[in-house]
A tleap script that builds the chain and sets N, CA, C and O, in Angstrom:
source leaprc.protein.ff14SB
mol = sequence {
  NMET SER ILE GLN GLN ILE ARG THR THR ASP
  GLU LEU GLN GLN TYR ILE GLY GLN PRO GLY
  LYS LYS LEU LEU PHE LYS HIE SER THR THR
  CYS PRO ILE SER ALA LYS ALA ASN GLU GLU
  PHE ARG ALA TYR THR GLN ASN SER ASP THR
  PRO ALA ALA ILE VAL HIE VAL ILE GLU ASP
  ARG PRO VAL SER ASN GLN ILE ALA GLU GLU
  LEU GLY ILE LYS HIE GLU SER PRO GLN ILE
  PHE LEU LEU GLU ASP SER GLU VAL ARG TRP
  ASN THR SER HIE TRP LYS ILE THR GLN ASN
  ALA ILE LYS GLU ALA VAL GLU CGLN
}
set mol.1.N position { 2.691 82.234 -10.648 }
set mol.1.CA position { 3.717 82.731 -9.399 }
set mol.1.C position { 4.688 84.419 -9.656 }
set mol.1.O position { 5.369 84.863 -10.580 }
set mol.2.N position { 4.369 84.821 -8.611 }
set mol.2.CA position { 4.349 85.979 -8.794 }
set mol.2.C position { 5.396 86.853 -8.584 }
set mol.2.O position { 5.649 86.991 -7.388 }
set mol.3.N position { 6.331 87.710 -9.595 }
set mol.3.CA position { 7.274 88.047 -10.403 }
set mol.3.C position { 8.147 89.202 -8.739 }
set mol.3.O position { 7.815 90.329 -8.371 }
set mol.4.N position { 9.238 88.290 -8.164 }
set mol.4.CA position { 10.213 89.452 -7.755 }
set mol.4.C position { 10.818 91.007 -7.585 }
set mol.4.O position { 12.017 91.270 -7.684 }
set mol.5.N position { 9.990 91.776 -7.370 }
set mol.5.CA position { 11.802 92.782 -8.141 }
set mol.5.C position { 13.025 92.721 -7.396 }
set mol.5.O position { 12.729 92.525 -6.217 }
set mol.6.N position { 13.888 92.776 -7.504 }
set mol.6.CA position { 15.422 92.646 -7.145 }
set mol.6.C position { 15.716 94.786 -7.415 }
set mol.6.O position { 15.680 95.469 -8.439 }
set mol.7.N position { 16.099 95.324 -5.271 }
set mol.7.CA position { 15.913 96.350 -6.182 }
set mol.7.C position { 17.600 96.854 -5.757 }
set mol.7.O position { 18.188 97.821 -6.242 }
set mol.8.N position { 18.190 95.797 -4.619 }
set mol.8.CA position { 19.252 95.541 -3.560 }
set mol.8.C position { 19.951 95.260 -4.313 }
set mol.8.O position { 19.699 94.949 -5.477 }
set mol.9.N position { 21.691 95.355 -3.418 }
set mol.9.CA position { 22.560 94.553 -4.385 }
set mol.9.C position { 22.568 92.955 -2.694 }
set mol.9.O position { 23.492 92.210 -2.367 }
set mol.10.N position { 21.448 93.048 -2.229 }
set mol.10.CA position { 21.256 92.347 -0.650 }
set mol.10.C position { 19.827 91.215 -0.964 }
set mol.10.O position { 19.405 90.059 -0.911 }
set mol.11.N position { 19.602 92.363 -1.249 }
set mol.11.CA position { 18.108 91.362 -2.827 }
set mol.11.C position { 18.959 90.554 -2.950 }
set mol.11.O position { 19.130 89.580 -2.218 }
set mol.12.N position { 19.624 90.876 -3.935 }
set mol.12.CA position { 20.603 90.187 -5.469 }
set mol.12.C position { 21.044 88.579 -4.063 }
set mol.12.O position { 20.793 87.386 -4.228 }
set mol.13.N position { 21.467 88.995 -3.304 }
set mol.13.CA position { 22.549 87.996 -3.144 }
set mol.13.C position { 21.744 86.870 -2.529 }
set mol.13.O position { 22.054 85.690 -2.691 }
set mol.14.N position { 20.451 87.366 -1.647 }
set mol.14.CA position { 18.957 86.821 -1.379 }
set mol.14.C position { 19.145 85.984 -2.328 }
set mol.14.O position { 20.278 85.695 -1.941 }
set mol.15.N position { 19.078 85.655 -2.794 }
set mol.15.CA position { 17.366 85.324 -3.980 }
set mol.15.C position { 18.120 84.536 -4.961 }
set mol.15.O position { 17.710 83.615 -5.667 }
set mol.16.N position { 20.000 85.363 -4.840 }
set mol.16.CA position { 20.670 84.092 -6.350 }
set mol.16.C position { 21.071 82.776 -4.575 }
set mol.16.O position { 21.414 81.595 -4.623 }
set mol.17.N position { 20.821 83.683 -3.243 }
set mol.17.CA position { 21.397 82.449 -2.395 }
set mol.17.C position { 20.678 81.094 -1.783 }
set mol.17.O position { 20.884 80.430 -0.767 }
set mol.18.N position { 19.549 80.974 -3.095 }
set mol.18.CA position { 17.975 80.667 -2.593 }
set mol.18.C position { 17.981 78.860 -3.409 }
set mol.18.O position { 17.538 78.932 -4.556 }
set mol.19.N position { 18.412 77.310 -2.973 }
set mol.19.CA position { 18.080 76.705 -3.897 }
set mol.19.C position { 16.990 76.826 -4.414 }
set mol.19.O position { 16.004 77.558 -4.334 }
set mol.20.N position { 17.386 75.856 -5.041 }
set mol.20.CA position { 16.580 74.451 -6.149 }
set mol.20.C position { 17.194 76.422 -7.842 }
set mol.20.O position { 17.888 77.434 -7.734 }
set mol.21.N position { 16.315 75.776 -9.035 }
set mol.21.CA position { 16.187 76.476 -10.052 }
set mol.21.C position { 15.402 77.815 -9.526 }
set mol.21.O position { 14.601 77.894 -8.594 }
set mol.22.N position { 16.041 79.208 -10.713 }
set mol.22.CA position { 15.732 80.361 -10.576 }
set mol.22.C position { 15.041 80.907 -11.517 }
set mol.22.O position { 14.590 80.030 -12.253 }
set mol.23.N position { 14.554 82.636 -12.049 }
set mol.23.CA position { 14.684 82.596 -12.988 }
set mol.23.C position { 15.182 83.925 -12.791 }
set mol.23.O position { 14.752 84.646 -11.890 }
set mol.24.N position { 16.130 84.300 -13.651 }
set mol.24.CA position { 16.849 86.643 -13.585 }
set mol.24.C position { 16.524 86.800 -14.062 }
set mol.24.O position { 16.849 86.227 -15.102 }
set mol.25.N position { 15.000 88.114 -14.173 }
set mol.25.CA position { 15.879 87.963 -16.291 }
set mol.25.C position { 16.478 90.265 -15.600 }
set mol.25.O position { 16.069 90.900 -14.628 }
set mol.26.N position { 17.338 90.612 -16.545 }
set mol.26.CA position { 17.542 91.773 -16.853 }
set mol.26.C position { 17.138 92.980 -17.656 }
set mol.26.O position { 17.946 93.161 -18.567 }
set mol.27.N position { 16.178 93.860 -17.635 }
set mol.27.CA position { 15.332 94.464 -18.449 }
set mol.27.C position { 15.641 95.532 -18.479 }
set mol.27.O position { 16.275 96.057 -17.563 }
set mol.28.N position { 15.108 96.412 -20.028 }
set mol.28.CA position { 15.604 98.148 -19.561 }
set mol.28.C position { 14.200 98.426 -20.519 }
set mol.28.O position { 13.517 98.200 -21.518 }
set mol.29.N position { 14.441 99.118 -19.267 }
set mol.29.CA position { 12.200 100.489 -18.916 }
set mol.29.C position { 12.211 100.756 -21.084 }
set mol.29.O position { 11.228 100.609 -21.810 }
set mol.30.N position { 13.282 101.053 -21.422 }
set mol.30.CA position { 13.634 102.496 -22.557 }
set mol.30.C position { 13.671 100.948 -23.590 }
set mol.30.O position { 14.279 101.183 -24.634 }
set mol.31.N position { 13.367 100.067 -23.543 }
set mol.31.CA position { 14.545 98.959 -25.378 }
set mol.31.C position { 12.215 98.363 -25.223 }
set mol.31.O position { 11.378 97.738 -24.572 }
set mol.32.N position { 12.431 99.148 -26.295 }
set mol.32.CA position { 11.320 98.035 -26.513 }
set mol.32.C position { 11.405 95.880 -27.158 }
set mol.32.O position { 10.512 95.094 -27.474 }
set mol.33.N position { 13.233 95.711 -27.048 }
set mol.33.CA position { 13.916 94.141 -28.007 }
set mol.33.C position { 13.105 94.745 -26.082 }
set mol.33.O position { 11.897 94.738 -26.318 }
set mol.34.N position { 13.235 95.068 -24.954 }
set mol.34.CA position { 13.375 94.421 -23.548 }
set mol.34.C position { 11.449 93.976 -23.331 }
set mol.34.O position { 10.843 92.982 -22.930 }
set mol.35.N position { 11.074 95.273 -23.828 }
set mol.35.CA position { 9.215 94.967 -24.184 }
set mol.35.C position { 9.230 93.512 -24.147 }
set mol.35.O position { 9.253 92.745 -23.185 }
set mol.36.N position { 9.211 93.274 -25.536 }
set mol.36.CA position { 9.276 92.404 -25.608 }
set mol.36.C position { 9.798 90.764 -25.722 }
set mol.36.O position { 9.601 89.739 -26.374 }
set mol.37.N position { 10.548 91.267 -24.675 }
set mol.37.CA position { 11.203 89.984 -24.262 }
set mol.37.C position { 10.515 90.001 -22.744 }
set mol.37.O position { 10.227 88.898 -22.278 }
set mol.38.N position { 10.271 91.029 -22.051 }
set mol.38.CA position { 9.368 90.640 -20.383 }
set mol.38.C position { 7.887 89.869 -21.087 }
set mol.38.O position { 7.561 88.741 -20.716 }
set mol.39.N position { 7.018 90.691 -22.201 }
set mol.39.CA position { 6.439 89.890 -22.210 }
set mol.39.C position { 6.608 88.863 -22.360 }
set mol.39.O position { 5.829 88.203 -21.672 }
set mol.40.N position { 7.623 87.951 -23.257 }
set mol.40.CA position { 7.486 86.148 -22.823 }
set mol.40.C position { 7.933 85.908 -21.659 }
set mol.40.O position { 8.058 84.809 -21.121 }
set mol.41.N position { 8.126 86.707 -21.343 }
set mol.41.CA position { 8.726 86.275 -19.442 }
set mol.41.C position { 7.756 85.967 -18.292 }
set mol.41.O position { 7.664 85.206 -17.329 }
set mol.42.N position { 6.815 87.344 -19.133 }
set mol.42.CA position { 5.435 87.366 -18.116 }
set mol.42.C position { 4.922 86.108 -17.738 }
set mol.42.O position { 4.674 85.332 -16.815 }
set mol.43.N position { 4.883 86.473 -19.767 }
set mol.43.CA position { 3.617 85.213 -20.263 }
set mol.43.C position { 4.339 83.919 -19.335 }
set mol.43.O position { 3.929 83.404 -18.295 }
set mol.44.N position { 5.718 83.585 -20.240 }
set mol.44.CA position { 6.871 82.246 -19.644 }
set mol.44.C position { 5.883 81.690 -17.339 }
set mol.44.O position { 5.195 80.837 -16.778 }
set mol.45.N position { 6.495 82.767 -17.121 }
set mol.45.CA position { 6.368 82.583 -15.499 }
set mol.45.C position { 5.069 82.711 -15.012 }
set mol.45.O position { 5.015 82.662 -13.783 }
set mol.46.N position { 3.298 82.960 -15.970 }
set mol.46.CA position { 2.578 82.932 -15.810 }
set mol.46.C position { 1.966 81.888 -15.138 }
set mol.46.O position { 1.223 81.983 -14.161 }
set mol.47.N position { 2.609 80.076 -16.184 }
set mol.47.CA position { 2.189 79.570 -15.724 }
set mol.47.C position { 2.916 77.828 -15.647 }
set mol.47.O position { 2.733 76.664 -16.003 }
set mol.48.N position { 4.286 79.195 -14.525 }
set mol.48.CA position { 4.639 77.935 -14.212 }
set mol.48.C position { 5.398 78.472 -12.530 }
set mol.48.O position { 5.127 79.553 -12.007 }
set mol.49.N position { 6.107 77.703 -12.079 }
set mol.49.CA position { 6.078 78.028 -10.554 }
set mol.49.C position { 7.308 77.703 -9.758 }
set mol.49.O position { 7.552 77.406 -8.589 }
set mol.50.N position { 8.196 77.937 -11.215 }
set mol.50.CA position { 9.799 78.368 -11.148 }
set mol.50.C position { 9.768 79.745 -10.383 }
set mol.50.O position { 8.883 80.543 -10.692 }
set mol.51.N position { 10.408 79.975 -9.696 }
set mol.51.CA position { 10.426 81.386 -8.597 }
set mol.51.C position { 11.219 82.307 -9.903 }
set mol.51.O position { 11.941 81.915 -10.820 }
set mol.52.N position { 10.941 83.096 -9.691 }
set mol.52.CA position { 11.119 84.669 -11.043 }
set mol.52.C position { 11.220 85.567 -10.842 }
set mol.52.O position { 10.158 86.176 -10.715 }
set mol.53.N position { 12.978 86.659 -10.585 }
set mol.53.CA position { 12.875 87.861 -10.503 }
set mol.53.C position { 13.634 89.374 -11.495 }
set mol.53.O position { 14.734 89.379 -12.048 }
set mol.54.N position { 12.770 90.344 -11.457 }
set mol.54.CA position { 13.355 91.015 -12.529 }
set mol.54.C position { 14.006 91.945 -11.869 }
set mol.54.O position { 13.504 92.188 -10.772 }
set mol.55.N position { 15.241 92.748 -12.226 }
set mol.55.CA position { 15.531 93.705 -12.340 }
set mol.55.C position { 15.681 94.605 -13.795 }
set mol.55.O position { 15.880 94.311 -14.973 }
set mol.56.N position { 15.483 95.787 -13.077 }
set mol.56.CA position { 15.617 97.016 -13.582 }
set mol.56.C position { 16.833 97.635 -14.172 }
set mol.56.O position { 17.071 98.623 -13.478 }
set mol.57.N position { 17.580 97.547 -14.971 }
set mol.57.CA position { 18.114 98.261 -15.627 }
set mol.57.C position { 19.340 99.571 -15.057 }
set mol.57.O position { 20.319 99.803 -14.348 }
set mol.58.N position { 18.195 100.208 -16.171 }
set mol.58.CA position { 18.149 101.950 -15.822 }
set mol.58.C position { 17.837 102.441 -14.636 }
set mol.58.O position { 18.289 103.488 -14.171 }
set mol.59.N position { 16.842 101.501 -13.964 }
set mol.59.CA position { 17.160 102.848 -12.996 }
set mol.59.C position { 17.461 101.709 -11.054 }
set mol.59.O position { 16.968 101.879 -9.939 }
set mol.60.N position { 18.129 101.024 -11.414 }
set mol.60.CA position { 18.492 99.429 -10.914 }
set mol.60.C position { 20.269 99.641 -10.377 }
set mol.60.O position { 20.867 99.237 -9.379 }
set mol.61.N position { 20.695 100.446 -11.546 }
set mol.61.CA position { 22.657 100.092 -12.279 }
set mol.61.C position { 23.025 99.227 -10.992 }
set mol.61.O position { 23.300 98.041 -11.173 }
set mol.62.N position { 23.042 99.681 -9.882 }
set mol.62.CA position { 24.945 99.282 -8.804 }
set mol.62.C position { 24.040 97.353 -9.034 }
set mol.62.O position { 24.630 96.274 -9.092 }
set mol.63.N position { 22.506 97.619 -9.110 }
set mol.63.CA position { 22.685 96.040 -9.287 }
set mol.63.C position { 22.395 95.074 -10.309 }
set mol.63.O position { 22.491 93.850 -10.223 }
set mol.64.N position { 22.007 95.814 -11.349 }
set mol.64.CA position { 22.524 95.626 -12.297 }
set mol.64.C position { 24.395 94.557 -12.984 }
set mol.64.O position { 24.738 93.494 -13.502 }
set mol.65.N position { 24.773 95.408 -12.641 }
set mol.65.CA position { 26.084 96.034 -12.234 }
set mol.65.C position { 27.083 94.136 -12.102 }
set mol.65.O position { 27.785 93.385 -12.779 }
set mol.66.N position { 26.263 94.281 -10.342 }
set mol.66.CA position { 26.444 93.187 -9.338 }
set mol.66.C position { 26.162 92.292 -10.287 }
set mol.66.O position { 27.188 91.856 -10.808 }
set mol.67.N position { 25.446 91.970 -10.597 }
set mol.67.CA position { 24.803 90.723 -11.365 }
set mol.67.C position { 25.871 90.260 -12.935 }
set mol.67.O position { 26.005 89.036 -12.928 }
set mol.68.N position { 26.206 90.556 -13.505 }
set mol.68.CA position { 27.930 90.624 -14.124 }
set mol.68.C position { 28.631 90.333 -13.886 }
set mol.68.O position { 29.131 89.430 -14.556 }
set mol.69.N position { 29.330 90.842 -12.682 }
set mol.69.CA position { 30.061 90.547 -11.724 }
set mol.69.C position { 30.429 89.876 -11.010 }
set mol.69.O position { 31.625 89.702 -10.776 }
set mol.70.N position { 28.930 88.965 -10.131 }
set mol.70.CA position { 28.907 87.963 -9.579 }
set mol.70.C position { 28.262 86.588 -10.062 }
set mol.70.O position { 27.930 85.589 -9.423 }
set mol.71.N position { 28.192 86.956 -11.692 }
set mol.71.CA position { 28.087 85.687 -12.419 }
set mol.71.C position { 28.506 85.683 -13.593 }
set mol.71.O position { 27.916 85.010 -14.438 }
set mol.72.N position { 29.935 86.645 -14.006 }
set mol.72.CA position { 31.103 86.582 -14.523 }
set mol.72.C position { 30.591 86.265 -16.117 }
set mol.72.O position { 31.338 85.852 -17.004 }
set mol.73.N position { 28.543 86.676 -16.331 }
set mol.73.CA position { 28.497 87.215 -18.022 }
set mol.73.C position { 28.462 88.463 -18.110 }
set mol.73.O position { 28.202 89.101 -17.089 }
set mol.74.N position { 28.750 89.254 -19.538 }
set mol.74.CA position { 28.640 90.669 -19.992 }
set mol.74.C position { 27.341 90.759 -19.472 }
set mol.74.O position { 26.396 90.018 -19.201 }
set mol.75.N position { 27.651 91.953 -19.435 }
set mol.75.CA position { 26.133 93.015 -19.405 }
set mol.75.C position { 25.988 92.310 -20.926 }
set mol.75.O position { 26.857 91.714 -21.563 }
set mol.76.N position { 23.996 92.702 -21.439 }
set mol.76.CA position { 23.592 92.542 -21.658 }
set mol.76.C position { 22.086 93.065 -21.331 }
set mol.76.O position { 21.705 93.172 -20.165 }
set mol.77.N position { 21.076 93.452 -22.689 }
set mol.77.CA position { 19.813 94.014 -21.713 }
set mol.77.C position { 18.923 93.820 -23.060 }
set mol.77.O position { 19.474 94.121 -24.118 }
set mol.78.N position { 17.740 93.395 -23.093 }
set mol.78.CA position { 17.585 92.736 -21.855 }
set mol.78.C position { 18.801 91.152 -22.022 }
set mol.78.O position { 19.503 90.636 -22.892 }
set mol.79.N position { 18.482 90.952 -20.781 }
set mol.79.CA position { 19.072 89.375 -20.145 }
set mol.79.C position { 18.562 88.211 -19.645 }
set mol.79.O position { 17.332 88.163 -19.639 }
set mol.80.N position { 18.849 87.740 -19.437 }
set mol.80.CA position { 17.640 85.929 -18.971 }
set mol.80.C position { 18.499 85.351 -18.655 }
set mol.80.O position { 19.089 84.605 -19.438 }
set mol.81.N position { 19.075 85.608 -16.590 }
set mol.81.CA position { 19.566 84.110 -16.274 }
set mol.81.C position { 18.231 82.433 -15.535 }
set mol.81.O position { 17.231 82.571 -14.831 }
set mol.82.N position { 18.915 80.911 -16.171 }
set mol.82.CA position { 18.375 80.647 -15.326 }
set mol.82.C position { 20.028 79.423 -14.695 }
set mol.82.O position { 20.944 78.737 -15.148 }
set mol.83.N position { 19.231 80.033 -13.015 }
set mol.83.CA position { 20.267 79.331 -12.043 }
set mol.83.C position { 19.709 78.251 -11.394 }
set mol.83.O position { 18.620 77.712 -11.593 }
set mol.84.N position { 20.781 77.931 -10.405 }
set mol.84.CA position { 19.977 76.814 -10.303 }
set mol.84.C position { 21.591 76.297 -8.861 }
set mol.84.O position { 22.699 75.857 -9.166 }
set mol.85.N position { 20.964 76.646 -7.174 }
set mol.85.CA position { 22.070 76.608 -6.856 }
set mol.85.C position { 22.870 77.512 -6.715 }
set mol.85.O position { 24.082 77.361 -6.560 }
set mol.86.N position { 22.508 78.144 -6.740 }
set mol.86.CA position { 23.651 80.192 -7.225 }
set mol.86.C position { 25.015 79.581 -8.673 }
set mol.86.O position { 26.210 79.821 -8.841 }
set mol.87.N position { 24.259 78.962 -9.225 }
set mol.87.CA position { 25.237 78.660 -10.766 }
set mol.87.C position { 24.253 79.075 -11.746 }
set mol.87.O position { 23.032 79.004 -11.882 }
set mol.88.N position { 25.448 79.627 -12.500 }
set mol.88.CA position { 24.277 80.428 -13.798 }
set mol.88.C position { 24.250 78.302 -14.472 }
set mol.88.O position { 25.235 77.584 -14.646 }
set mol.89.N position { 22.899 77.973 -14.648 }
set mol.89.CA position { 22.806 76.644 -16.287 }
set mol.89.C position { 22.538 77.698 -17.477 }
set mol.89.O position { 23.717 77.954 -17.726 }
set mol.90.N position { 22.105 78.162 -18.010 }
set mol.90.CA position { 21.732 79.304 -19.655 }
set mol.90.C position { 22.076 80.379 -19.040 }
set mol.90.O position { 22.679 80.226 -17.977 }
set mol.91.N position { 21.863 81.452 -19.409 }
set mol.91.CA position { 21.334 82.577 -19.890 }
set mol.91.C position { 21.213 82.530 -21.615 }
set mol.91.O position { 21.736 81.712 -22.371 }
set mol.92.N position { 20.277 83.783 -21.980 }
set mol.92.CA position { 20.002 84.408 -23.706 }
set mol.92.C position { 20.528 86.004 -23.662 }
set mol.92.O position { 21.494 86.465 -23.053 }
set mol.93.N position { 19.543 86.691 -24.531 }
set mol.93.CA position { 19.994 87.891 -24.530 }
set mol.93.C position { 19.087 88.554 -26.195 }
set mol.93.O position { 19.150 88.353 -27.408 }
set mol.94.N position { 18.522 89.171 -25.490 }
set mol.94.CA position { 17.585 89.585 -26.269 }
set mol.94.C position { 16.517 88.876 -27.152 }
set mol.94.O position { 16.061 87.894 -26.566 }
set mol.95.N position { 15.836 89.135 -28.718 }
set mol.95.CA position { 15.387 87.915 -28.718 }
set mol.95.C position { 15.472 87.081 -29.258 }
set mol.95.O position { 15.343 86.867 -30.464 }
set mol.96.N position { 15.757 86.342 -28.268 }
set mol.96.CA position { 16.077 84.937 -28.256 }
set mol.96.C position { 15.033 84.562 -26.885 }
set mol.96.O position { 14.360 83.568 -26.613 }
set mol.97.N position { 15.281 85.966 -26.141 }
set mol.97.CA position { 14.195 85.182 -24.620 }
set mol.97.C position { 13.320 85.184 -26.040 }
set mol.97.O position { 13.358 85.764 -27.125 }
set mol.98.N position { 12.476 84.136 -25.339 }
set mol.98.CA position { 10.892 83.607 -25.158 }
set mol.98.C position { 10.259 82.649 -24.794 }
set mol.98.O position { 10.517 81.560 -25.306 }
set mol.99.N position { 9.392 82.743 -23.952 }
set mol.99.CA position { 8.734 81.430 -23.893 }
set mol.99.C position { 9.019 80.255 -23.822 }
set mol.99.O position { 8.888 79.438 -22.910 }
set mol.100.N position { 9.563 80.161 -25.182 }
set mol.100.CA position { 9.210 78.253 -25.594 }
set mol.100.C position { 11.135 78.205 -24.525 }
set mol.100.O position { 11.426 77.391 -23.649 }
set mol.101.N position { 12.091 79.422 -25.090 }
set mol.101.CA position { 13.223 79.352 -24.769 }
set mol.101.C position { 13.394 78.696 -23.498 }
set mol.101.O position { 14.018 77.689 -23.165 }
set mol.102.N position { 12.517 79.711 -22.731 }
set mol.102.CA position { 12.931 79.680 -21.352 }
set mol.102.C position { 11.757 78.517 -20.877 }
set mol.102.O position { 11.325 78.572 -19.725 }
set mol.103.N position { 11.451 77.863 -21.467 }
set mol.103.CA position { 11.019 76.083 -20.731 }
set mol.103.C position { 11.861 75.582 -21.188 }
set mol.103.O position { 12.258 74.938 -20.216 }
set mol.104.N position { 12.815 75.230 -22.337 }
set mol.104.CA position { 13.543 74.591 -22.615 }
set mol.104.C position { 14.773 73.775 -21.458 }
set mol.104.O position { 15.417 72.813 -21.039 }
set mol.105.N position { 14.336 75.229 -21.459 }
set mol.105.CA position { 15.639 75.931 -20.612 }
set mol.105.C position { 15.595 74.930 -18.540 }
set mol.105.O position { 16.355 74.368 -17.752 }
set mol.106.N position { 14.395 75.269 -18.659 }
set mol.106.CA position { 13.866 75.377 -17.220 }
set mol.106.C position { 14.016 74.087 -17.079 }
set mol.106.O position { 14.704 73.794 -16.101 }
set mol.107.N position { 13.539 73.013 -17.831 }
set mol.107.CA position { 13.623 71.236 -17.681 }
set mol.107.C position { 13.765 70.558 -19.053 }
set mol.107.O position { 13.050 69.773 -19.676 }
set mol.108.N position { 14.929 71.136 -19.293 }
set mol.108.CA position { 16.432 70.339 -19.159 }
set mol.108.C position { 16.924 69.248 -17.535 }
set mol.108.O position { 18.018 68.688 -17.476 }
savepdb mol mol.pdb
quit
């Protein structure tokens, strides 16, 4: 499944509003921890039907800020959310973002 890159707050609203389970990943393009998390995230999405989206936190700061505000979860980077019908079901950050962790969260 391809990963949607979200660049505007409108795209974010639209994505969050979709029914069902979906992943939202906040990625810092300058951070080595985030690079590793991004690899894990991409590895997971290659074999998954779960919709997935990515936000580049430095390049698209307003979108990143909107996520923290809207979901009510302190900004971290890298950070991943499992959303279901606009609700956060699970989130984690940094080294805890692994293919297995994502898989477990989605399958719960």
